TORKOLVO-669001 format. One record per atom (N, C-alpha, C): atom name; residue in three letters; x, y, z. Coordinates in nm, 3 decimals. Layout:
residues N
SITE roba mipa      px      py      pz
SITE   CA  ALA       X       Y       Z
...
end
This chain:
residues 174
SITE roba mipa      px      py      pz
SITE    N  MET   0.082  -0.116   0.003
SITE   CA  MET  -0.002  -0.001  -0.005
SITE    C  MET   0.097   0.129  -0.001
SITE    N  SER   0.073   0.212  -0.102
SITE   CA  SER   0.162   0.325  -0.115
SITE    C  SER   0.076   0.449  -0.123
SITE    N  VAL   0.116   0.555  -0.047
SITE   CA  VAL   0.045   0.682  -0.045
SITE    C  VAL   0.151   0.786  -0.010
SITE    N  VAL   0.126   0.905  -0.061
SITE   CA  VAL   0.200   1.014  -0.017
SITE    C  VAL   0.117   1.110   0.067
SITE    N  ILE   0.161   1.145   0.184
SITE   CA  ILE   0.086   1.237   0.265
SITE    C  ILE   0.181   1.377   0.284
SITE    N  ILE   0.113   1.477   0.247
SITE   CA  ILE   0.196   1.601   0.227
SITE    C  ILE   0.124   1.725   0.316
SITE    N  TYR   0.195   1.802   0.387
SITE   CA  TYR   0.145   1.917   0.454
SITE    C  TYR   0.112   2.028   0.357
SITE    N  ILE  -0.020   2.053   0.352
SITE   CA  ILE  -0.068   2.140   0.248
SITE    C  ILE   0.008   2.282   0.243
SITE    N  ARG   0.035   2.338   0.355
SITE   CA  ARG   0.089   2.471   0.357
SITE    C  ARG   0.239   2.475   0.295
SITE    N  LEU   0.320   2.359   0.329
SITE   CA  LEU   0.452   2.355   0.258
SITE    C  LEU   0.429   2.328   0.101
SITE    N  ALA   0.339   2.243   0.083
SITE   CA  ALA   0.315   2.217  -0.071
SITE    C  ALA   0.281   2.345  -0.143
SITE    N  ARG   0.186   2.425  -0.085
SITE   CA  ARG   0.148   2.544  -0.147
SITE    C  ARG   0.265   2.650  -0.147
SITE    N  LYS   0.337   2.654  -0.052
SITE   CA  LYS   0.451   2.750  -0.039
SITE    C  LYS   0.545   2.720  -0.155
SITE    N  SER   0.576   2.585  -0.186
SITE   CA  SER   0.676   2.558  -0.284
SITE    C  SER   0.608   2.557  -0.425
SITE    N  GLY   0.495   2.601  -0.434
SITE   CA  GLY   0.428   2.601  -0.568
SITE    C  GLY   0.391   2.454  -0.608
SITE    N  TYR   0.367   2.363  -0.517
SITE   CA  TYR   0.339   2.225  -0.543
SITE    C  TYR   0.441   2.157  -0.628
SITE    N  ARG   0.570   2.195  -0.596
SITE   CA  ARG   0.679   2.134  -0.674
SITE    C  ARG   0.684   1.989  -0.661
SITE    N  PHE   0.685   1.938  -0.540
SITE   CA  PHE   0.702   1.802  -0.512
SITE    C  PHE   0.579   1.728  -0.574
SITE    N  VAL   0.466   1.779  -0.555
SITE   CA  VAL   0.343   1.713  -0.611
SITE    C  VAL   0.346   1.706  -0.756
SITE    N  LYS   0.394   1.809  -0.817
SITE   CA  LYS   0.405   1.808  -0.961
SITE    C  LYS   0.515   1.692  -1.014
SITE    N  MET   0.622   1.688  -0.939
SITE   CA  MET   0.726   1.595  -0.973
SITE    C  MET   0.670   1.454  -0.966
SITE    N  VAL   0.597   1.419  -0.847
SITE   CA  VAL   0.544   1.293  -0.840
SITE    C  VAL   0.435   1.259  -0.950
SITE    N  CYS   0.347   1.357  -0.982
SITE   CA  CYS   0.237   1.322  -1.081
SITE    C  CYS   0.304   1.322  -1.212
SITE    N  GLU   0.417   1.389  -1.258
SITE   CA  GLU   0.473   1.381  -1.381
SITE    C  GLU   0.536   1.244  -1.421
SITE    N  ASP   0.571   1.179  -1.323
SITE   CA  ASP   0.645   1.049  -1.339
SITE    C  ASP   0.536   0.936  -1.358
SITE    N  PRO   0.534   0.876  -1.476
SITE   CA  PRO   0.432   0.767  -1.491
SITE    C  PRO   0.447   0.656  -1.404
SITE    N  ARG   0.555   0.630  -1.343
SITE   CA  ARG   0.572   0.525  -1.248
SITE    C  ARG   0.492   0.531  -1.123
SITE    N  ASN   0.456   0.666  -1.095
SITE   CA  ASN   0.381   0.700  -0.975
SITE    C  ASN   0.232   0.712  -1.009
SITE    N  ALA   0.185   0.672  -1.118
SITE   CA  ALA   0.046   0.690  -1.157
SITE    C  ALA  -0.051   0.628  -1.055
SITE    N  SER  -0.019   0.525  -0.990
SITE   CA  SER  -0.111   0.471  -0.897
SITE    C  SER  -0.100   0.510  -0.750
SITE    N  ILE  -0.015   0.603  -0.730
SITE   CA  ILE   0.015   0.655  -0.590
SITE    C  ILE  -0.064   0.786  -0.564
SITE    N  PRO  -0.154   0.770  -0.468
SITE   CA  PRO  -0.229   0.896  -0.436
SITE    C  PRO  -0.159   0.986  -0.349
SITE    N  ILE  -0.191   1.115  -0.351
SITE   CA  ILE  -0.122   1.214  -0.270
SITE    C  ILE  -0.230   1.280  -0.191
SITE    N  ILE  -0.222   1.273  -0.061
SITE   CA  ILE  -0.319   1.326   0.033
SITE    C  ILE  -0.255   1.445   0.114
SITE    N  ALA  -0.325   1.551   0.104
SITE   CA  ALA  -0.293   1.673   0.178
SITE    C  ALA  -0.351   1.684   0.309
SITE    N  VAL  -0.268   1.725   0.407
SITE   CA  VAL  -0.304   1.736   0.545
SITE    C  VAL  -0.293   1.881   0.589
SITE    N  SER  -0.392   1.928   0.671
SITE   CA  SER  -0.388   2.061   0.720
SITE    C  SER  -0.436   2.063   0.864
SITE    N  PRO  -0.379   2.151   0.947
SITE   CA  PRO  -0.419   2.143   1.090
SITE    C  PRO  -0.551   2.209   1.108
SITE    N  SER  -0.608   2.281   1.006
SITE   CA  SER  -0.735   2.349   1.020
SITE    C  SER  -0.815   2.326   0.891
SITE    N  GLU  -0.939   2.390   0.898
SITE   CA  GLU  -1.016   2.380   0.772
SITE    C  GLU  -0.947   2.438   0.658
SITE    N  PRO  -0.964   2.376   0.542
SITE   CA  PRO  -0.904   2.421   0.423
SITE    C  PRO  -0.941   2.562   0.379
SITE    N  THR  -0.867   2.648   0.327
SITE   CA  THR  -0.895   2.773   0.267
SITE    C  THR  -0.926   2.759   0.117
SITE    N  THR  -0.972   2.856   0.063
SITE   CA  THR  -1.004   2.854  -0.085
SITE    C  THR  -0.867   2.836  -0.153
SITE    N  GLU  -0.752   2.898  -0.097
SITE   CA  GLU  -0.625   2.885  -0.154
SITE    C  GLU  -0.583   2.729  -0.140
SITE    N  ASP  -0.615   2.664  -0.039
SITE   CA  ASP  -0.579   2.529  -0.014
SITE    C  ASP  -0.646   2.438  -0.121
SITE    N  LEU  -0.774   2.472  -0.148
SITE   CA  LEU  -0.846   2.374  -0.231
SITE    C  LEU  -0.797   2.368  -0.395
SITE    N  ILE  -0.710   2.468  -0.418
SITE   CA  ILE  -0.648   2.462  -0.548
SITE    C  ILE  -0.552   2.345  -0.562
SITE    N  CYS  -0.518   2.273  -0.454
SITE   CA  CYS  -0.438   2.161  -0.450
SITE    C  CYS  -0.483   2.061  -0.542
SITE    N  PHE  -0.615   2.037  -0.558
SITE   CA  PHE  -0.669   1.934  -0.640
SITE    C  PHE  -0.631   1.953  -0.790
SITE    N  GLU  -0.613   2.073  -0.829
SITE   CA  GLU  -0.570   2.113  -0.970
SITE    C  GLU  -0.431   2.059  -0.995
SITE    N  TYR  -0.347   2.034  -0.893
SITE   CA  TYR  -0.210   1.985  -0.904
SITE    C  TYR  -0.193   1.839  -0.885
SITE    N  GLY  -0.301   1.763  -0.862
SITE   CA  GLY  -0.306   1.616  -0.850
SITE    C  GLY  -0.312   1.565  -0.712
SITE    N  ILE  -0.347   1.645  -0.615
SITE   CA  ILE  -0.382   1.594  -0.478
SITE    C  ILE  -0.509   1.513  -0.493
SITE    N  SER  -0.511   1.399  -0.422
SITE   CA  SER  -0.620   1.303  -0.426
SITE    C  SER  -0.727   1.323  -0.324
SITE    N  ASP  -0.688   1.368  -0.210
SITE   CA  ASP  -0.782   1.395  -0.093
SITE    C  ASP  -0.723   1.498  -0.003
SITE    N  PHE  -0.805   1.552   0.093
SITE   CA  PHE  -0.761   1.649   0.187
SITE    C  PHE  -0.815   1.618   0.319
SITE    N  ILE  -0.726   1.613   0.416
SITE   CA  ILE  -0.761   1.562   0.549
SITE    C  ILE  -0.731   1.662   0.656
SITE    N  THR  -0.826   1.699   0.752
SITE   CA  THR  -0.814   1.783   0.863
SITE    C  THR  -0.847   1.718   0.991
SITE    N  PRO  -0.778   1.763   1.101
SITE   CA  PRO  -0.814   1.695   1.225
SITE    C  PRO  -0.950   1.749   1.278
SITE    N  PRO  -1.013   1.676   1.362
SITE   CA  PRO  -0.976   1.544   1.412
SITE    C  PRO  -1.008   1.436   1.315
SITE    N  CYS  -0.923   1.343   1.310
SITE   CA  CYS  -0.942   1.237   1.208
SITE    C  CYS  -0.897   1.101   1.266
SITE    N  PRO  -1.005   1.033   1.331
SITE   CA  PRO  -0.970   0.918   1.390
SITE    C  PRO  -0.901   0.810   1.299
SITE    N  TRP  -0.821   0.723   1.365
SITE   CA  TRP  -0.738   0.627   1.275
SITE    C  TRP  -0.825   0.548   1.176
SITE    N  GLU  -0.936   0.501   1.222
SITE   CA  GLU  -1.026   0.424   1.132
SITE    C  GLU  -1.068   0.506   1.013
SITE    N  LEU  -1.110   0.634   1.027
SITE   CA  LEU  -1.146   0.727   0.917
SITE    C  LEU  -1.023   0.749   0.831
SITE    N  LEU  -0.896   0.774   0.898
SITE   CA  LEU  -0.778   0.802   0.808
SITE    C  LEU  -0.743   0.685   0.725
SITE    N  SER  -0.747   0.565   0.792
SITE   CA  SER  -0.707   0.445   0.711
SITE    C  SER  -0.805   0.421   0.590
SITE    N  GLN  -0.936   0.446   0.615
SITE   CA  GLN  -1.035   0.426   0.511
SITE    C  GLN  -1.022   0.534   0.404
SITE    N  ARG  -0.991   0.650   0.439
SITE   CA  ARG  -0.956   0.753   0.331
SITE    C  ARG  -0.844   0.720   0.250
SITE    N  ILE  -0.736   0.667   0.311
SITE   CA  ILE  -0.611   0.629   0.235
SITE    C  ILE  -0.650   0.511   0.149
SITE    N  PHE  -0.725   0.415   0.195
SITE   CA  PHE  -0.763   0.302   0.119
SITE    C  PHE  -0.847   0.341   0.005
SITE    N  ASN  -0.951   0.445   0.019
SITE   CA  ASN  -1.025   0.489  -0.098
SITE    C  ASN  -0.947   0.566  -0.193
SITE    N  ALA  -0.851   0.643  -0.145
SITE   CA  ALA  -0.763   0.715  -0.242
SITE    C  ALA  -0.685   0.626  -0.333
SITE    N  ILE  -0.631   0.520  -0.268
SITE   CA  ILE  -0.557   0.420  -0.339
SITE    C  ILE  -0.647   0.342  -0.442
SITE    N  ARG  -0.765   0.305  -0.404
SITE   CA  ARG  -0.856   0.239  -0.499
SITE    C  ARG  -0.896   0.331  -0.613
SITE    N  ALA  -0.921   0.456  -0.583
SITE   CA  ALA  -0.950   0.550  -0.689
SITE    C  ALA  -0.844   0.559  -0.788
SITE    N  LYS  -0.706   0.568  -0.736
SITE   CA  LYS  -0.598   0.578  -0.833
SITE    C  LYS  -0.580   0.454  -0.908
SITE    N  ASP  -0.610   0.334  -0.842
SITE   CA  ASP  -0.608   0.199  -0.918
SITE    C  ASP  -0.705   0.209  -1.035
SITE    N  SER  -0.827   0.262  -1.003
SITE   CA  SER  -0.935   0.263  -1.104
SITE    C  SER  -0.898   0.356  -1.221
SITE    N  ALA  -0.832   0.475  -1.188
SITE   CA  ALA  -0.780   0.561  -1.296
SITE    C  ALA  -0.680   0.490  -1.380
SITE    N  THR  -0.603   0.410  -1.314
SITE   CA  THR  -0.502   0.334  -1.397
SITE    C  THR  -0.568   0.236  -1.493
SITE    N  PHE  -0.684   0.169  -1.440
SITE   CA  PHE  -0.749   0.082  -1.527
SITE    C  PHE  -0.817   0.162  -1.646
SITE    N  TYR  -0.868   0.278  -1.620
SITE   CA  TYR  -0.928   0.355  -1.735
SITE    C  TYR  -0.815   0.396  -1.832
SITE    N  GLU  -0.687   0.410  -1.783
SITE   CA  GLU  -0.591   0.435  -1.890
SITE    C  GLU  -0.556   0.314  -1.969
SITE    N  ILE  -0.561   0.201  -1.907
SITE   CA  ILE  -0.544   0.067  -1.977
SITE    C  ILE  -0.663   0.057  -2.075
SITE    N  GLU  -0.775   0.082  -2.028
SITE   CA  GLU  -0.903   0.067  -2.110
SITE    C  GLU  -0.886   0.156  -2.248
SITE    N  ASN  -0.849   0.279  -2.216
SITE   CA  ASN  -0.820   0.362  -2.331
SITE    C  ASN  -0.716   0.309  -2.428
SITE    N  MET  -0.616   0.252  -2.394
SITE   CA  MET  -0.507   0.194  -2.466
SITE    C  MET  -0.577   0.069  -2.547
SITE    N  LEU  -0.655  -0.014  -2.479
SITE   CA  LEU  -0.705  -0.131  -2.535
SITE    C  LEU  -0.808  -0.095  -2.659
SITE    N  LYS  -0.880   0.011  -2.628
SITE   CA  LYS  -0.978   0.066  -2.720
SITE    C  LYS  -0.918   0.117  -2.861
SITE    N  LYS  -0.794   0.146  -2.850
SITE   CA  LYS  -0.727   0.192  -2.977
SITE    C  LYS  -0.675   0.074  -3.066
SITE    N  LEU  -0.677  -0.042  -3.010
SITE   CA  LEU  -0.630  -0.160  -3.083
SITE    C  LEU  -0.733  -0.201  -3.189
SITE    N  PRO  -0.692  -0.250  -3.301
SITE   CA  PRO  -0.783  -0.281  -3.412
SITE    C  PRO  -0.861  -0.405  -3.400
SITE    N  CYS  -0.854  -0.471  -3.280
SITE   CA  CYS  -0.941  -0.588  -3.265
SITE    C  CYS  -1.029  -0.570  -3.132
SITE    N  ASN  -1.125  -0.655  -3.130
SITE   CA  ASN  -1.219  -0.646  -3.010
SITE    C  ASN  -1.160  -0.727  -2.889
SITE    N  ILE  -1.160  -0.669  -2.785
SITE   CA  ILE  -1.117  -0.734  -2.655
SITE    C  ILE  -1.237  -0.718  -2.562
SITE    N  PHE  -1.278  -0.827  -2.496
SITE   CA  PHE  -1.384  -0.797  -2.393
SITE    C  PHE  -1.348  -0.883  -2.281
SITE    N  LEU  -1.398  -0.851  -2.162
SITE   CA  LEU  -1.376  -0.912  -2.028
SITE    C  LEU  -1.520  -0.947  -1.973
SITE    N  LYS  -1.533  -1.063  -1.915
SITE   CA  LYS  -1.655  -1.093  -1.852
SITE    C  LYS  -1.626  -1.143  -1.710
SITE    N  ASP  -1.731  -1.125  -1.621
SITE   CA  ASP  -1.711  -1.172  -1.481
SITE    C  ASP  -1.744  -1.317  -1.458
SITE    N  ALA  -1.750  -1.370  -1.341
SITE   CA  ALA  -1.775  -1.502  -1.318
SITE    C  ALA  -1.925  -1.557  -1.353
SITE    N  GLU  -2.011  -1.456  -1.374
SITE   CA  GLU  -2.140  -1.486  -1.408
SITE    C  GLU  -2.162  -1.479  -1.564
SITE    N  GLY  -2.060  -1.450  -1.641
SITE   CA  GLY  -2.061  -1.426  -1.780
SITE    C  GLY  -2.134  -1.300  -1.819
SITE    N  LYS  -2.120  -1.195  -1.731
SITE   CA  LYS  -2.168  -1.058  -1.760
SITE    C  LYS  -2.041  -0.982  -1.808
SITE    N  TYR  -2.064  -0.898  -1.910
SITE   CA  TYR  -1.953  -0.804  -1.960
SITE    C  TYR  -1.918  -0.718  -1.850
SITE    N  VAL  -1.781  -0.697  -1.834
SITE   CA  VAL  -1.720  -0.604  -1.746
SITE    C  VAL  -1.662  -0.487  -1.841
SITE    N  PHE  -1.614  -0.529  -1.952
SITE   CA  PHE  -1.542  -0.440  -2.040
SITE    C  PHE  -1.546  -0.490  -2.190
SITE    N  SER  -1.553  -0.391  -2.288
SITE   CA  SER  -1.553  -0.434  -2.421
SITE    C  SER  -1.489  -0.309  -2.502
SITE    N  THR  -1.397  -0.343  -2.593
SITE   CA  THR  -1.338  -0.229  -2.658
SITE    C  THR  -1.422  -0.177  -2.759
SITE    N  GLN  -1.522  -0.253  -2.813
SITE   CA  GLN  -1.612  -0.198  -2.914
SITE    C  GLN  -1.742  -0.292  -2.917
SITE    N  TYR  -1.839  -0.230  -2.968
SITE   CA  TYR  -1.970  -0.305  -2.975
SITE    C  TYR  -1.994  -0.352  -3.114
SITE    N  TRP  -2.031  -0.483  -3.125
SITE   CA  TRP  -2.053  -0.546  -3.254
SITE    C  TRP  -2.188  -0.510  -3.315
SITE    N  ASP  -2.203  -0.528  -3.438
SITE   CA  ASP  -2.325  -0.496  -3.506
SITE    C  ASP  -2.434  -0.604  -3.467
SITE    N  HIS  -2.396  -0.714  -3.418
SITE   CA  HIS  -2.495  -0.817  -3.384
SITE    C  HIS  -2.540  -0.796  -3.234
SITE    N  PHE  -2.518  -0.683  -3.174
SITE   CA  PHE  -2.580  -0.649  -3.042
SITE    C  PHE  -2.701  -0.567  -3.074
SITE    N  ASP  -2.791  -0.592  -2.985
SITE   CA  ASP  -2.929  -0.517  -2.983
SITE    C  ASP  -2.911  -0.407  -2.885
SITE    N  ARG  -2.853  -0.296  -2.947
SITE   CA  ARG  -2.822  -0.177  -2.850
SITE    C  ARG  -2.934  -0.088  -2.841
SITE    N  SER  -2.952  -0.021  -2.721
SITE   CA  SER  -3.049   0.067  -2.702
SITE    C  SER  -3.018   0.198  -2.774
SITE    N  SER  -3.123   0.286  -2.801
SITE   CA  SER  -3.081   0.409  -2.856
SITE    C  SER  -3.034   0.519  -2.759
SITE    N  ASP  -3.044   0.476  -2.629
SITE   CA  ASP  -2.989   0.564  -2.525
SITE    C  ASP  -2.836   0.586  -2.546
SITE    N  PRO  -2.789   0.710  -2.558
SITE   CA  PRO  -2.651   0.738  -2.578
SITE    C  PRO  -2.561   0.687  -2.454
SITE    N  ASN  -2.623   0.663  -2.346
SITE   CA  ASN  -2.551   0.616  -2.228
SITE    C  ASN  -2.550   0.467  -2.213
SITE    N  TRP  -2.613   0.397  -2.313
SITE   CA  TRP  -2.615   0.252  -2.301
SITE    C  TRP  -2.481   0.196  -2.286
SITE    N  THR  -2.464   0.091  -2.211
SITE   CA  THR  -2.339   0.027  -2.188
SITE    C  THR  -2.364  -0.128  -2.185
SITE    N  ILE  -2.267  -0.201  -2.228
SITE   CA  ILE  -2.272  -0.346  -2.226
SITE    C  ILE  -2.239  -0.397  -2.083
SITE    N  ARG  -2.175  -0.313  -2.004
SITE   CA  ARG  -2.131  -0.361  -1.863
SITE    C  ARG  -2.254  -0.407  -1.789
SITE    N  GLY  -2.223  -0.522  -1.729
SITE   CA  GLY  -2.320  -0.591  -1.647
SITE    C  GLY  -2.433  -0.672  -1.715
SITE    N  LYS  -2.425  -0.679  -1.848
SITE   CA  LYS  -2.522  -0.754  -1.925
SITE    C  LYS  -2.457  -0.883  -1.971
SITE    N  THR  -2.538  -0.988  -1.992
SITE   CA  THR  -2.500  -1.110  -2.053
SITE    C  THR  -2.524  -1.113  -2.204
SITE    N  ASP  -2.463  -1.211  -2.274
SITE   CA  ASP  -2.482  -1.216  -2.422
SITE    C  ASP  -2.644  -1.233  -2.447
SITE    N  ILE  -2.709  -1.305  -2.363
SITE   CA  ILE  -2.857  -1.325  -2.384
SITE    C  ILE  -2.921  -1.191  -2.377
SITE    N  GLU  -2.868  -1.099  -2.302
SITE   CA  GLU  -2.936  -0.971  -2.294
SITE    C  GLU  -2.911  -0.873  -2.408
SITE    N  VAL  -2.792  -0.893  -2.475
SITE   CA  VAL  -2.751  -0.791  -2.568
SITE    C  VAL  -2.742  -0.844  -2.717
SITE    N  ARG  -2.741  -0.968  -2.735
SITE   CA  ARG  -2.726  -1.021  -2.879
SITE    C  ARG  -2.867  -1.022  -2.940
SITE    N  LYS  -2.867  -0.980  -3.067
SITE   CA  LYS  -2.978  -1.000  -3.158
SITE    C  LYS  -3.027  -1.138  -3.177
SITE    N  ASN  -2.930  -1.229  -3.201
SITE   CA  ASN  -2.968  -1.366  -3.229
SITE    C  ASN  -2.957  -1.438  -3.106
SITE    N  LYS  -3.079  -1.469  -3.050
SITE   CA  LYS  -3.088  -1.523  -2.916
SITE    C  LYS  -3.030  -1.673  -2.908
SITE    N  GLU  -3.033  -1.741  -3.024
SITE   CA  GLU  -2.974  -1.879  -3.026
SITE    C  GLU  -2.824  -1.872  -3.009
SITE    N  ASN  -2.767  -1.789  -3.079
SITE   CA  ASN  -2.619  -1.760  -3.066
SITE    C  ASN  -2.591  -1.710  -2.923
SITE    N  ALA  -2.669  -1.631  -2.874
SITE   CA  ALA  -2.640  -1.569  -2.744
SITE    C  ALA  -2.642  -1.683  -2.641
SITE    N  LYS  -2.736  -1.771  -2.649
SITE   CA  LYS  -2.739  -1.884  -2.557
SITE    C  LYS  -2.617  -1.971  -2.569
SITE    N  LYS  -2.576  -2.002  -2.694
SITE   CA  LYS  -2.449  -2.076  -2.722
SITE    C  LYS  -2.322  -2.008  -2.652
SITE    N  ALA  -2.316  -1.886  -2.675
SITE   CA  ALA  -2.206  -1.805  -2.618
SITE    C  ALA  -2.215  -1.812  -2.471
SITE    N  HIS  -2.327  -1.789  -2.404
SITE   CA  HIS  -2.345  -1.792  -2.260
SITE    C  HIS  -2.314  -1.928  -2.211
SITE    N  GLU  -2.358  -2.032  -2.266
SITE   CA  GLU  -2.314  -2.167  -2.233
SITE    C  GLU  -2.174  -2.189  -2.239
SITE    N  SER  -2.102  -2.139  -2.351
SITE   CA  SER  -1.964  -2.161  -2.360
SITE    C  SER  -1.895  -2.080  -2.241
SITE    N  ASP  -1.951  -1.964  -2.202
SITE   CA  ASP  -1.888  -1.899  -2.089
SITE    C  ASP  -1.893  -1.977  -1.971
SITE    N  LEU  -2.011  -2.043  -1.946
SITE   CA  LEU  -2.032  -2.121  -1.819
SITE    C  LEU  -1.946  -2.238  -1.819
SITE    N  SER  -1.931  -2.301  -1.928
SITE   CA  SER  -1.851  -2.415  -1.944
SITE    C  SER  -1.691  -2.388  -1.913
SITE    N  ILE  -1.659  -2.268  -1.964
SITE   CA  ILE  -1.516  -2.226  -1.934
SITE    C  ILE  -1.497  -2.207  -1.787
SITE    N  LEU  -1.595  -2.133  -1.721
SITE   CA  LEU  -1.590  -2.110  -1.581
SITE    C  LEU  -1.594  -2.234  -1.503
SITE    N  ALA  -1.669  -2.325  -1.544
SITE   CA  ALA  -1.674  -2.463  -1.472
SITE    C  ALA  -1.552  -2.549  -1.486
SITE    N  THR  -1.492  -2.550  -1.603
SITE   CA  THR  -1.373  -2.637  -1.629
SITE    C  THR  -1.244  -2.563  -1.631
SITE    N  GLY  -1.244  -2.439  -1.648
SITE   CA  GLY  -1.114  -2.357  -1.657
SITE    C  GLY  -1.044  -2.373  -1.798
SITE    N  ARG  -1.119  -2.432  -1.890
SITE   CA  ARG  -1.057  -2.444  -2.025
SITE    C  ARG  -1.136  -2.379  -2.129
SITE    N  GLY  -1.062  -2.318  -2.222
SITE   CA  GLY  -1.114  -2.241  -2.327
SITE    C  GLY  -1.169  -2.346  -2.429
SITE    N  ARG  -1.240  -2.292  -2.532
SITE   CA  ARG  -1.282  -2.379  -2.645
SITE    C  ARG  -1.322  -2.290  -2.750
SITE    N  ALA  -1.315  -2.348  -2.875
SITE   CA  ALA  -1.363  -2.280  -2.992
SITE    C  ALA  -1.510  -2.299  -3.014
SITE    N  THR  -1.590  -2.198  -3.048
SITE   CA  THR  -1.726  -2.224  -3.064
SITE    C  THR  -1.770  -2.152  -3.197
SITE    N  LEU  -1.845  -2.217  -3.270
SITE   CA  LEU  -1.888  -2.165  -3.408
SITE    C  LEU  -2.032  -2.122  -3.389
SITE    N  LEU  -2.044  -1.992  -3.414
SITE   CA  LEU  -2.180  -1.927  -3.402
SITE    C  LEU  -2.216  -1.875  -3.548
SITE    N  ARG  -2.350  -1.878  -3.583
SITE   CA  ARG  -2.399  -1.825  -3.704
SITE    C  ARG  -2.423  -1.682  -3.675
SITE    N  LYS  -2.362  -1.589  -3.763
SITE   CA  LYS  -2.384  -1.453  -3.756
SITE    C  LYS  -2.515  -1.422  -3.834
SITE    N  ARG  -2.536  -1.472  -3.947
SITE   CA  ARG  -2.658  -1.456  -4.019
SITE    C  ARG  -2.673  -1.584  -4.099
SITE    N  ARG  -2.787  -1.605  -4.167
SITE   CA  ARG  -2.806  -1.736  -4.229
SITE    C  ARG  -2.697  -1.762  -4.343
SITE    N  THR  -2.640  -1.663  -4.401
SITE   CA  THR  -2.547  -1.695  -4.503
SITE    C  THR  -2.404  -1.689  -4.469
SITE    N  GLU  -2.380  -1.659  -4.347
SITE   CA  GLU  -2.245  -1.640  -4.311
SITE    C  GLU  -2.208  -1.695  -4.170
SITE    N  ASN  -2.101  -1.778  -4.157
SITE   CA  ASN  -2.067  -1.835  -4.030
SITE    C  ASN  -1.945  -1.760  -3.976
SITE    N  ARG  -1.933  -1.742  -3.846
SITE   CA  ARG  -1.826  -1.677  -3.780
SITE    C  ARG  -1.790  -1.768  -3.658
SITE    N  SER  -1.663  -1.775  -3.638
SITE   CA  SER  -1.631  -1.839  -3.511
SITE    C  SER  -1.539  -1.751  -3.416
SITE    N  PHE  -1.532  -1.776  -3.298
SITE   CA  PHE  -1.463  -1.711  -3.205
SITE    C  PHE  -1.400  -1.806  -3.108
SITE    N  MET  -1.295  -1.749  -3.039
SITE   CA  MET  -1.226  -1.839  -2.945
SITE    C  MET  -1.251  -1.787  -2.808
SITE    N  SER  -1.302  -1.867  -2.717
SITE   CA  SER  -1.318  -1.835  -2.578
SITE    C  SER  -1.200  -1.892  -2.504
SITE    N  LEU  -1.136  -1.810  -2.415
SITE   CA  LEU  -1.025  -1.851  -2.339
SITE    C  LEU  -1.063  -1.847  -2.191
end
């Protein structure tokens, strides 16, 4: 567990030099920086978030609350790192998707034309199974069964699915 805790007044006095240095190094992308102040933050103090500060703590701060805030800051930074990876994956010319232990999509780099997507611009595949999103329900059932088989056995397999009546397409589940 890594976190940087910095005294806000010293950070502000230096023009956030240390904070900038930490944030500019990509090796530190997952390390949150938490500012500490002995009193309520001023408007001047709140500018710290523009420099990369993840959280701001003032006393009294019981140990349980402090440890939870540190944990939350670390999780938030880890999530940001995942979104950076997600953005890189979306630039690849192939589709990559991840599903959870129930066969629900967690991530997909693109949406295929055989999905029955909502017209809602905020529609997402996350949390949905093939049965919920595919137009061809027979293929959706086969894909879902394949997912469940992989989860049960731990072994991937090739599955042939019909895209349309005239065209066959296969995919490999790992």
